[in-house]
N, C-alpha and C positions, 0 to 999 in steps of 0.2 A: 279874351285873347283868341287869336286864330288857332285853328287846329293844325295849321302848317307850322312846322318847327323851323326856326331860323338859325343859320350858322355861318361858318367861315370856311372857305376853300384854302387849304394850307399852301397851295401853289403861290399865293400872294406872299406868304411868309417863308418861302423855300430857303432863302439865305439864312434864316434864323432857325432852321430845322436840320442842319447837317450833322450834328453830333447829338448824342443822347442828352447831354447837359443842356444844349441850346433848345432841343425839342421840349424838354421839361420846362424851361423858362418860358417858352412860347405858350405852352398849355396853361401855365400859371397866369400869364398875361390874359389869355382868352377867358379864363375863369373869372378874372378880376373885372372884365367888362360885361359879364353876364352871359357869356357864350358857352354853351355846353354841347353844341353840335358841330362836327368838323367833317370835312372831306380830306383824306390823306393823299397827298400828291407831291412828288419831287422832293421828299425828305431824303436825308443822307443814308448811308449804309449802316443803319442802326439795327441791332439784333431784333428780329420780330418779337421775341419773348419780352424784351425790354419795352418795345413799343406798346405791346399789350398791357404790360404792368403800368406804364405811365398813363395810358388812356383810362385805365380803371382807377388809378390814383386820383386823377383830376376829374373823374366822373364825366368823361366825354363820350358822346354817342357818335360813332363813325357811320355816316349815312352812305358813303360810297368812297371808292378810291380811284386813282388812275394808275394803271400798271402797264408795263411794256407788252406790246402785242406778241413779241417773241416768247415771253414767258407763258403767255396764254397758250401758245402753240406747242411749246416744248417742255414746260415745267408746271403744268396745270395743277397737279396733285399737291405739290408743295405750296403753290400760290393759294389754293383753297384752304390749306391748313393754317397759313398765315392770317387769312381772313377770319378763321374761327377764333384765333387769339384775340382779335379786336371786335368780335361779335358783329361782323359786317357781312351783309348779304350781297350787296351790289359791288361788282367789280367792273371798273370803267376803262374803256380805251380812250386815250386823250385825243387821238386823231388817226385816220387811215394813213398807212405808210405812203409817203409822197410818190414812190415809184409805182403805185397802183392806181392812183386816182385820175391819171390823165388819159386813161383808155377805158372803153366800155368793157373790154375783157378783163382788165385789171380789177375794176370794181366788182365784176361778177365773181372773180376768184376770191376776193375779200369777203363778199357776201356769203359764199358757200362755206368758207372757213369759219366765219363768225357763227353761222347757224350750227355748224358742227361743235364749236367750242361751247356755245350756249346750251346745247342739248346735254353736254357732259356736265356743265356747271349745274344745271337744274336738277340733275340726278343727285347732286350733293348739297342742294338747298341754296344755291347761289344764282345770281342773275348777271348776265353780260349787259353792259350799258355803253352806249356810244355818245361821245361828246363832240359836238360840231364846231367847226370854224367857218370861214366864208367859202372855201373852195368847194364844199359840198353843194353849193347853189349854182355851180357852173353847169352849163348844158353840155352833155357828152353824148354824141350820136343821137341827138334829138330828145334826150331825157335828162332831167335834173338829177344829179347824183343823190341828193337827199331824198327825193321822191322814191328812188329805187331802194334806198335803205329802209324807208318806211314800208314799202310794198313787198319787198322780197326777203326781208329778214324776220327772225323771231325774237330779236333782242329788244331791250328797252333803250331809252335815250336820256342824255343829260344835256338838254338844250341850253344854249348860251345866248342871252339876249343881245349882247354886243355884236357877236359874229353873225347873228341872224340879220341884224340891221345892216351891217356891212355887206352881207350877201344880197341885199336888195329886197328883203321881205319885211312885213310888219310883224315884229316879234309876238305881240299880243294875239294877233290873228293866226299866225302860223302855228303857235302852240296848240291851237284847237285840233290840228291834224294829228297830234300825238296823244290824244285822250286815251287813258288806260295804259300808256306805255312810258310814263314819266313818274318816278318817285322823287327825283332830285332835279332842281332847276338852278342854273347859274344866273344870278342877277349881276350883270356887269354893265356899267354906265359909260357914256361917251360924251366928251366935250370937243369943241372945235377950237383950236389955237393956231393962229397964223394960217388959217385956211387948211389945216390938217387935222384929221381925227386923232384924238388921244383917249386913253383910258381915264376914267374919272371915278372918284369915290361914289359909291352907290347913293343915289338921291341928289347928286350935285351936277349931273349932266343933263342931256336932252332926250334920252330915251324915256318913253312913257312907261315907267316901271309900275306905276299905279294900275294901268290897264293890264300889264303883264301879271301883276299879282292877282287881279280879279279873274283872269283866265286860268291861272294856276289853281285857284279855288274851284273853278268850274270843272276842270279836267282831273281833279283828284291828286294833285301834287302833294307829297308829304313833307318835303324839305325844300327850302330855298337857302342857298348859300351865296355869299358875296365873293366875288373874285375880281382882282385887279392885276393884270399882268405886269404893269410898270407903275411906279408911284411918283416918278418925276421929282417934284420939288418938296416932298414931305418925307419924314421918317416913315418907314413901312408900318410900324406899330400905330402911328398916328393916323395914317390912311385907313387902316383896318378899323380903328376905333370910330372914325368919322363914318366910314361905310356901313359899319354894323348899326350905328345909331340911325343912319339914314334908312336902312332896311327896316328897322323896328318902327320908324315913323311911317313908312309906306304901308306896312302891314296894318298899323293902327288906323290909318286914314281910309283904308280900303276894305275894312271888315263889313 
């Protein structure tokens, strides 16, 4: 088996994680399909102590989270303590605030603040990680925003295969630019329906996730988690089951 650990990003199951009871049922489901690696994102206002207890009860490894940028700026010490409860090193930003990414100066201010936050995190054994969408591939004053994030920050990344493809780059090739700065990669697939792009269960769409997997091995990725923003015509648990099986198949075929 691969040294890369495979898991599920809970954003896909966010509607099933809004209370402690539902969160527990979701972890129980993931355990039943053989998943013991998760990313915590968009869960409800559940007591962090309870989250830690349930993660431990169902033997889940939390590889990364997504947390609000405002909390990183204004409530960092408490945020770090919450991550200690779930034994998680990586703290992720889901996206740059929209009011910052449309100007060169706004991006520069974001970069400076992220470097400052990451330096504080590293002193307490944590690491700031950035998750991309497509807008980071816009050209702003002659420079692609994602290139600036790579070159001008000290943080790590949580690259997303779907949004890289939407952004106009080859995900498997672009991942090589991030060598040494990625512990967790999002495998998100795409299909075309009625001439429109849609999210797809991992392994059922047209992104070359096999090539992405091979690149992940090459650049030292430790975790790959599936994510599907919308599930359309299937129950969300069924989509996750199909996607997780697809991820395991991709891993097996590309060892």
